[in-house]
C-alpha positions as CSV (number, residue, x, y, z in Angstrom):
1,M,110.2,101.3,70.0
2,S,107.3,103.2,71.4
3,D,103.8,101.8,71.0
4,W,102.4,105.3,71.1
5,E,101.0,106.6,67.8
6,T,101.7,110.3,67.5
7,L,98.7,112.5,67.6
8,G,98.3,116.0,66.1
9,A,98.4,115.3,62.4
10,V,94.8,116.7,62.4
11,E,93.9,119.7,64.4
12,P,91.6,118.7,67.3
13,H,89.0,121.2,66.2
14,D,88.8,119.4,62.8
15,L,87.8,116.2,64.5
16,I,84.4,117.4,65.7
17,D,82.3,116.5,62.7
18,A,83.9,113.1,62.2
19,R,83.4,112.3,65.9
20,Q,79.7,113.2,65.7
21,Q,79.1,111.0,62.7
22,L,81.0,108.1,64.1
23,H,79.1,108.5,67.4
24,W,75.9,108.0,65.5
25,A,77.2,105.1,63.4
26,A,78.2,103.3,66.7
27,Q,74.6,103.3,67.8
28,A,73.8,100.7,65.2
29,V,76.4,98.5,66.8
30,A,75.3,99.2,70.4
31,A,71.7,98.2,69.4
32,V,72.9,94.6,68.7
33,G,74.2,94.1,72.2
34,K,71.1,95.8,73.7
35,Q,68.9,93.2,72.1
36,L,71.0,90.1,71.8
37,L,73.5,90.0,74.7
38,P,72.6,89.2,78.3
39,H,71.7,92.3,80.3
40,Q,74.3,93.6,82.8
41,H,73.5,95.8,85.8
42,D,75.6,98.7,84.3
43,F,74.2,98.2,80.8
44,G,77.6,96.8,79.8
45,E,76.0,94.7,77.1
46,Q,75.8,97.8,75.0
47,S,79.4,98.7,75.5
48,L,82.4,98.1,73.2
49,T,86.1,97.3,73.7
50,W,89.0,98.2,71.6
51,M,90.5,95.3,69.7
52,A,94.0,96.1,68.7
53,G,94.4,93.4,66.1
54,P,91.6,94.4,63.7
55,R,91.7,98.0,65.2
56,V,87.9,98.2,65.9
57,L,85.6,98.9,68.7
58,A,83.7,95.7,69.2
59,Q,81.0,94.2,71.4
60,G,80.8,90.9,73.2
61,V,80.1,87.7,71.3
62,V,76.5,86.9,70.4
63,D,75.8,83.2,70.8
64,G,74.2,81.4,67.8
65,P,74.9,78.9,65.0
66,R,77.6,81.2,63.9
67,P,78.7,83.3,66.9
68,F,79.6,86.9,66.1
69,R,80.3,90.3,67.5
70,A,79.2,93.6,66.1
71,A,81.9,96.3,65.6
72,I,82.7,99.6,64.1
73,R,86.0,100.6,62.4
74,L,86.9,104.2,62.7
75,A,89.6,104.6,60.0
76,Y,88.1,103.7,56.6
77,P,84.8,103.8,58.5
78,A,82.7,100.7,58.4
79,L,80.3,98.5,60.4
80,L,81.4,94.9,60.8
81,L,80.4,91.6,62.1
82,L,83.4,89.6,63.4
83,D,83.8,86.0,64.5
84,E,85.1,85.0,67.9
85,D,88.7,85.4,66.7
86,G,88.1,88.9,65.3
87,E,88.0,87.8,61.7
88,T,85.5,89.6,59.4
89,L,82.3,87.9,58.6
90,A,80.6,90.9,57.0
91,R,81.5,94.5,56.4
92,M,79.6,97.6,55.2
93,P,81.6,100.8,54.6
94,I,79.4,103.7,55.8
95,E,80.6,106.5,53.5
96,G,77.7,107.7,51.4
97,R,75.2,105.5,53.3
98,T,72.5,106.6,55.7
99,L,71.9,105.7,59.3
100,E,68.8,103.9,58.3
101,E,70.8,101.8,55.8
102,A,73.3,101.1,58.6
103,Y,70.6,99.8,60.9
104,E,69.1,97.7,58.1
105,W,72.4,96.2,57.2
106,V,73.2,95.2,60.8
107,R,69.7,93.7,61.2
108,R,69.9,91.7,57.9
109,E,73.4,90.4,58.6
110,A,72.7,89.5,62.2
111,E,69.6,87.6,61.2
112,A,71.6,85.7,58.6
113,L,74.1,84.5,61.2
114,L,71.4,83.7,63.8
115,G,69.3,81.9,61.2
116,R,66.2,83.6,62.5
117,P,64.5,87.0,62.5
118,L,65.2,89.4,65.3
119,E,62.4,89.5,67.9
120,K,62.0,93.3,67.5
121,P,63.6,96.2,65.6
122,L,67.0,97.4,66.6
123,E,66.5,100.3,68.9
124,R,67.7,103.9,68.4
125,P,68.9,105.7,71.5
126,E,67.7,109.0,73.0
127,G,69.8,111.8,74.1
128,I,72.6,111.6,71.4
129,P,73.4,115.1,70.1
130,E,71.7,115.8,66.8
131,H,73.6,115.8,63.5
132,P,72.4,115.7,59.9
133,V,73.2,112.0,59.7
134,S,70.6,111.3,62.5
135,T,67.9,112.7,60.3
136,G,68.7,111.1,57.0
137,A,71.8,112.7,55.6
138,P,74.4,110.3,54.3
139,F,77.7,109.8,56.1
140,A,80.5,111.9,54.7
141,L,83.6,111.6,56.7
142,A,87.0,113.1,56.2
143,G,89.4,110.2,56.0
144,S,92.2,112.0,57.9
145,A,89.9,112.9,60.8
146,A,88.5,109.4,61.1
147,A,92.0,107.9,61.1
148,E,93.2,110.4,63.7
149,L,90.2,109.5,66.0
150,E,91.2,105.8,65.6
151,R,94.7,106.8,66.9
152,Y,93.2,108.5,69.9
153,Y,91.2,105.4,70.9
154,A,94.2,103.1,70.3
155,G,96.5,105.2,72.4
156,A,93.9,105.7,75.2
157,D,93.2,102.0,75.3
158,R,96.9,101.3,75.9
159,L,97.2,103.9,78.7
160,L,94.0,102.9,80.4
161,R,94.8,99.1,80.3
162,G,98.1,99.9,81.9
163,L,96.4,102.0,84.6
164,R,94.0,99.1,85.2
165,E,96.8,96.6,85.5
166,R,98.4,98.5,88.3
167,T,95.3,99.7,90.1
168,P,93.2,97.4,92.4
169,G,89.5,97.8,91.9
170,A,89.7,99.1,88.3
171,S,87.1,97.8,85.8
172,P,87.8,96.5,82.3
173,V,88.3,99.3,79.8
174,R,85.1,99.9,77.8
175,C,83.7,102.3,75.3
176,W,80.3,103.5,76.4
177,P,78.1,104.3,73.3
178,H,76.0,107.0,74.9
179,H,78.9,109.4,75.3
180,F,81.4,107.5,73.0
181,D,84.0,107.7,75.7
182,L,86.6,105.0,76.5
183,A,87.0,104.5,80.3
184,T,87.8,102.4,83.4
185,L,86.1,102.8,86.7
186,I,88.2,102.5,89.9
187,L,86.0,101.3,92.8
188,L,87.3,102.5,96.1
189,D,84.5,100.6,98.0
190,P,84.1,97.4,96.0
191,D,81.8,95.7,98.6
192,A,79.5,98.7,99.0
193,D,76.2,99.5,97.3
194,P,77.2,100.5,93.8
195,E,75.0,103.6,94.1
196,K,76.7,104.7,97.2
197,A,80.3,103.5,96.6
198,R,83.1,105.9,96.1
199,S,84.7,105.7,92.7
200,I,87.0,107.4,90.2
201,G,86.2,107.3,86.5
202,V,89.2,107.6,84.2
203,G,88.9,107.9,80.5
204,L,89.1,109.6,77.1
205,S,86.2,111.5,75.6
206,P,86.4,112.2,71.9
207,G,84.6,115.4,72.6
208,D,81.1,116.6,73.7
209,S,79.0,119.7,74.1
210,G,81.1,121.0,76.9
211,Y,84.5,120.2,75.5
212,P,84.1,119.8,71.7
213,E,87.7,118.5,71.2
214,P,89.1,115.2,72.6
215,Y,90.2,115.2,76.3
216,F,91.2,112.9,79.1
217,Y,89.2,113.1,82.3
218,V,89.4,111.8,85.9
219,L,86.1,112.1,87.8
220,P,85.6,111.5,91.6
221,W,82.2,110.2,92.8
222,P,80.4,111.3,94.8
223,R,81.2,115.0,94.1
224,P,83.6,116.0,96.9
225,T,84.0,119.3,98.7
226,G,87.1,121.1,99.8
227,D,90.1,122.6,98.2
228,L,91.2,121.1,94.9
229,P,94.7,119.6,94.8
230,E,97.2,120.8,92.3
231,L,97.5,118.7,89.1
232,D,100.5,117.7,86.9
233,G,99.0,119.3,83.8
234,G,95.4,120.0,82.9
235,S,92.8,121.7,85.1
236,W,89.7,121.2,87.2
237,N,86.3,121.4,85.6
238,T,83.7,122.7,88.1
239,E,80.8,123.7,85.9
240,G,78.1,121.1,86.1
241,W,80.5,118.3,87.1
242,L,83.7,118.1,89.0
243,G,86.7,116.4,87.4
244,A,90.2,116.9,86.2
245,V,90.6,117.5,82.4
246,L,93.5,117.4,80.0
247,G,92.6,118.8,76.6
248,S,94.1,117.4,73.4
249,A,95.9,120.7,72.7
250,D,97.8,120.2,76.0
251,F,99.4,117.0,74.9
252,T,99.5,117.1,71.1
253,A,101.8,120.1,71.6
254,A,104.3,117.9,73.5
255,G,105.7,116.5,70.2
256,S,105.8,112.9,69.3
257,N,105.7,109.4,70.8
258,G,107.0,109.3,74.4
259,A,106.6,113.0,75.1
260,Q,102.8,112.9,74.4
261,R,102.3,109.7,76.3
262,G,104.4,110.9,79.2
263,R,102.4,114.1,79.6
264,I,99.1,112.2,79.6
265,E,100.4,109.6,82.1
266,R,101.7,112.2,84.5
267,F,98.3,114.0,84.3
268,L,96.3,110.7,84.9
269,N,98.5,109.6,87.8
270,S,98.3,113.0,89.5
271,A,94.6,113.4,89.0
272,V,93.8,109.9,90.3
273,Q,95.9,110.6,93.4
274,A,94.1,114.0,93.8
275,C,90.7,112.3,93.5
276,R,91.7,109.7,96.1
277,Q,92.7,112.5,98.4
278,L,89.4,114.4,97.8
279,L,87.3,111.2,98.5
280,S,89.3,110.1,101.6
């Protein structure tokens, strides 16, 4: 039996509004790690990982009298605090609630588990694309779109973990809240200065200002020059940034289960190889 959950029940264009709302809701989760987890050089304390059991994006464990991790559930959208084993300690469905209420709920529940007040307010980020929920409108998510986005993250996590297992130098798969993408970073020069090292980022974006619908990407760094190799599916983006892109319409049209997964895997494998060639 395939472990791939078929995508395409919801048209990719119809995911945009749900993605934007969930992106903002995830900031209340990221704020917990920013304040309460040890700082990492890549700001990984704010990142999340996909937990397949409870089907959530969750942070690392905050130490305290009752250790917990902050998380967001995409289908049946909710903010959660989980214990070390992934069991729910507290949950707040976000439908009909405001972003201000989300931050307040996270603060109150975190303080209850820590047994003390937070040292400062949970911070809101800068640079997240505006949406009515960011200025006080209540969350109003289409359930089918939120569930479809959950399937995107679940599938991408399986693919990227598999890629990491067979690729030396690949980092753990993380969701980065600023762009809401799920990705691994392949370091080609693991002993070099991180700012100068060659690398290949591989991930899923749920959509952004340049590509509003979900897409897989493979990004070489630093930006190489020269002729771009042929890809097995997808295309090269050259406007603003250089990278290989496979849009959701390119793989949801493949049908179900193995056909979709196979098309994405072939693209990722060819794009990673192409980026290695460009950076060599």
